[in-house]
C-alpha positions as CSV (number, residue, x, y, z in Angstrom):
1,M,-23.9,-13.7,-27.9
2,L,-20.9,-13.0,-30.2
3,F,-22.5,-9.9,-31.3
4,K,-22.9,-8.7,-27.9
5,K,-19.4,-9.7,-26.9
6,T,-18.0,-7.8,-30.0
7,M,-20.2,-4.5,-29.3
8,D,-18.8,-4.6,-25.7
9,S,-15.1,-5.0,-26.7
10,I,-15.6,-2.2,-29.4
11,G,-17.1,0.0,-26.6
12,L,-14.1,-0.6,-24.4
13,L,-11.7,0.0,-27.4
14,L,-13.5,3.5,-28.1
15,S,-13.4,4.3,-24.6
16,G,-9.7,3.7,-24.4
17,A,-9.2,6.1,-27.3
18,A,-11.5,8.8,-25.4
19,L,-9.4,8.3,-22.2
20,F,-6.3,8.4,-24.2
21,L,-7.3,11.9,-25.5
22,N,-8.8,13.3,-22.2
23,G,-5.1,12.4,-20.9
24,L,-3.5,14.3,-23.5
25,M,-5.9,17.2,-23.2
26,L,-4.9,17.3,-19.4
27,L,-1.4,17.4,-20.3
28,G,-1.9,20.3,-22.7
29,K,-1.2,18.4,-25.7
30,A,-4.5,18.2,-27.4
31,N,-7.2,21.1,-28.1
32,D,-10.1,20.8,-25.5
33,K,-12.9,21.4,-27.9
34,N,-11.5,18.8,-30.6
35,V,-11.4,16.2,-27.6
36,G,-14.8,17.3,-26.5
37,V,-16.3,16.3,-29.9
38,F,-14.8,12.8,-29.7
39,N,-16.0,12.4,-26.1
40,L,-19.6,13.0,-27.5
41,F,-19.1,10.3,-30.3
42,V,-17.9,7.7,-27.9
43,G,-20.3,8.7,-25.3
44,A,-23.5,8.5,-27.6
45,F,-22.3,5.0,-28.7
46,Q,-21.6,4.0,-24.9
47,V,-25.1,4.9,-24.3
48,I,-27.0,3.7,-27.5
49,V,-25.2,0.2,-27.6
50,P,-25.9,-1.0,-24.2
51,L,-29.6,0.3,-24.4
52,Y,-29.9,-1.9,-27.6
53,L,-27.9,-4.8,-25.9
54,I,-30.4,-4.7,-23.1
55,I,-33.6,-4.5,-25.2
56,V,-32.5,-7.7,-26.9
57,S,-31.4,-9.5,-24.1
58,D,-33.3,-11.7,-21.5
59,Q,-33.1,-8.8,-19.2
60,S,-31.9,-10.9,-16.2
61,N,-30.5,-9.0,-13.2
62,W,-26.9,-9.8,-14.1
63,I,-27.2,-8.8,-17.8
64,L,-28.6,-5.3,-16.4
65,Y,-25.8,-5.1,-14.0
66,E,-23.2,-5.6,-16.6
67,K,-24.6,-3.4,-19.3
68,A,-25.3,-0.7,-16.4
69,A,-21.5,-0.2,-16.1
70,I,-21.2,0.8,-19.6
71,F,-23.6,3.7,-19.2
72,L,-21.2,4.9,-16.3
73,F,-18.6,5.3,-19.2
74,G,-21.1,6.5,-21.7
75,F,-22.6,9.4,-19.6
76,T,-19.1,10.5,-18.2
77,Y,-17.9,11.0,-21.7
78,L,-21.0,12.7,-22.7
79,Y,-20.6,14.9,-19.5
80,V,-17.0,15.7,-20.3
81,G,-17.8,16.5,-24.1
82,I,-20.4,19.0,-23.1
83,T,-18.6,20.5,-20.2
84,V,-15.5,21.2,-22.4
85,I,-17.2,22.3,-25.4
86,K,-19.4,24.5,-23.7
87,G,-16.9,25.9,-21.2
88,M,-19.2,24.8,-18.4
89,D,-18.0,24.9,-14.8
90,G,-16.7,21.3,-14.0
91,T,-18.1,21.0,-10.4
92,G,-21.1,19.1,-11.6
93,L,-19.0,16.6,-13.5
94,G,-16.7,16.3,-10.6
95,Y,-19.5,15.2,-8.3
96,Y,-20.9,13.1,-10.7
97,S,-17.4,11.3,-10.9
98,L,-17.3,10.9,-7.3
99,W,-20.7,9.2,-7.5
100,V,-19.2,6.9,-10.2
101,S,-16.2,6.2,-8.1
102,I,-18.2,5.0,-5.4
103,I,-20.0,2.9,-7.7
104,A,-16.9,1.4,-9.3
105,L,-15.9,0.1,-5.7
106,V,-19.2,-1.8,-5.6
107,Y,-18.4,-3.3,-9.1
108,M,-15.0,-4.2,-7.7
109,V,-16.5,-5.9,-4.8
110,V,-19.0,-7.9,-6.8
111,A,-16.1,-9.1,-9.1
112,I,-14.5,-10.5,-6.2
113,I,-17.3,-12.2,-4.5
114,H,-19.6,-13.2,-7.6
115,Y,-17.2,-13.6,-10.4
116,Q,-13.9,-14.4,-8.6
117,D,-12.3,-12.4,-11.3
118,I,-9.2,-10.6,-9.9
119,V,-8.3,-8.9,-13.2
120,N,-11.8,-7.3,-13.2
121,A,-11.7,-6.3,-9.6
122,I,-8.2,-4.6,-9.8
123,T,-9.6,-2.9,-13.1
124,W,-12.5,-1.4,-11.3
125,L,-10.3,-0.3,-8.5
126,L,-8.2,1.6,-11.0
127,W,-11.4,3.0,-12.5
128,A,-12.7,4.2,-9.2
129,F,-9.3,5.8,-8.5
130,L,-9.5,7.5,-11.8
131,W,-13.1,8.8,-11.4
132,F,-11.8,10.2,-7.8
133,L,-9.3,12.1,-9.6
134,F,-11.6,13.6,-12.0
135,Y,-13.7,14.4,-9.1
136,F,-10.6,16.2,-7.3
137,I,-9.4,18.2,-10.0
138,N,-13.0,19.7,-10.9
139,T,-14.0,20.5,-7.3
140,Q,-10.6,21.1,-5.4
141,D,-8.2,24.1,-5.6
142,K,-5.0,21.9,-5.8
143,D,-3.7,21.6,-9.1
144,I,-2.9,17.8,-9.8
145,T,-3.9,17.9,-13.5
146,E,-0.6,16.5,-14.9
147,F,-0.7,13.7,-12.6
148,V,-4.3,12.9,-13.7
149,G,-3.5,13.3,-17.2
150,K,-0.6,10.6,-17.1
151,V,-2.8,8.2,-15.0
152,A,-5.5,8.7,-17.6
153,I,-3.0,7.5,-20.5
154,V,-1.6,4.6,-18.7
155,Q,-5.2,3.4,-17.9
156,S,-6.3,4.0,-21.3
157,W,-4.1,1.4,-22.5
158,V,-4.0,-1.1,-19.6
159,T,-7.4,-1.4,-18.6
160,L,-9.3,-0.6,-21.8
161,T,-7.5,-0.7,-25.3
162,I,-5.3,-3.7,-25.1
163,P,-7.7,-5.8,-23.2
164,A,-10.2,-4.8,-25.8
165,L,-7.9,-5.9,-28.6
166,F,-7.0,-9.3,-26.9
167,T,-10.8,-9.9,-26.7
168,L,-11.5,-9.0,-30.2
169,T,-8.5,-11.3,-31.2
170,G,-10.0,-14.2,-29.2
171,V,-6.9,-14.2,-26.7
172,W,-8.3,-12.6,-23.7
173,G,-9.2,-15.1,-20.8
174,T,-6.3,-17.6,-21.3
175,E,-4.5,-18.5,-18.1
176,G,-1.2,-17.1,-19.0
177,L,-2.5,-13.9,-20.3
178,Y,-4.9,-13.4,-17.3
179,N,-1.8,-14.0,-14.7
180,A,0.5,-11.6,-16.7
181,W,-2.5,-9.0,-16.6
182,I,-2.7,-9.1,-13.0
183,A,1.0,-8.1,-12.9
184,V,0.6,-5.5,-15.5
185,L,-2.2,-3.8,-13.2
186,I,-0.1,-4.0,-10.1
187,V,2.7,-2.5,-12.0
188,S,0.5,0.3,-13.0
189,V,-0.4,1.0,-9.4
190,F,3.1,1.3,-8.4
191,Y,3.8,3.5,-11.3
192,F,1.0,5.9,-10.1
193,G,2.7,5.9,-6.8
194,Y,6.0,6.7,-8.2
195,I,4.8,9.7,-10.5
196,G,2.7,10.9,-7.7
197,Y,5.7,11.2,-5.3
198,K,8.0,12.4,-8.1
199,L,5.5,15.0,-9.1
200,Y,4.5,16.5,-5.7
201,F,6.3,15.2,-2.7
202,A,9.9,15.2,-4.2
203,E,9.2,18.4,-5.5
204,R,7.8,20.0,-2.4
205,K,10.9,18.6,-0.5
206,L,13.2,20.7,-3.1
207,I,11.2,23.7,-2.5
208,M,11.5,23.4,1.2
209,K,15.3,23.0,0.9
């Protein structure tokens, strides 16, 4: 059980690194193909590890449900890596991201109803939002790349990297930290609203003047 929990946490940690680099790539701070290679590494890890954990588990429905979530990340990173390295059209990745964003909303609802876990529910809501943004930038004409890059960077820390580090150090799940993290996630939501307004709506008002 400890091994499985550790591997899950390592997967979250590496996902945080990949998402952080993807955010930098969207902001033009990191080379596309270099980031694409790292996406392939993390994507492979996030497919191989959950497959192994499923094989050695009792394969109950909730174990399969939990590990299936990891595949959502794994195939996203693999798809991003291949798309970027090969210079492929991103519409396929975009519509896959739309599908995943809908699945993420299901995970959010289950987190509330079955697990009674508010932190997990808000986290899945944020991930659903991010996947929807990936759908948008790959299929729509409006350029919101800067906004998506900033959202990705923030989420890489507050939903993946830091929770993974807390879990690996054994402090995740304590009541004080749990309540504090609800506040962190809510502040992140307001921050996304603020930067979205600042980047697009405020700028549009200045242009109209």
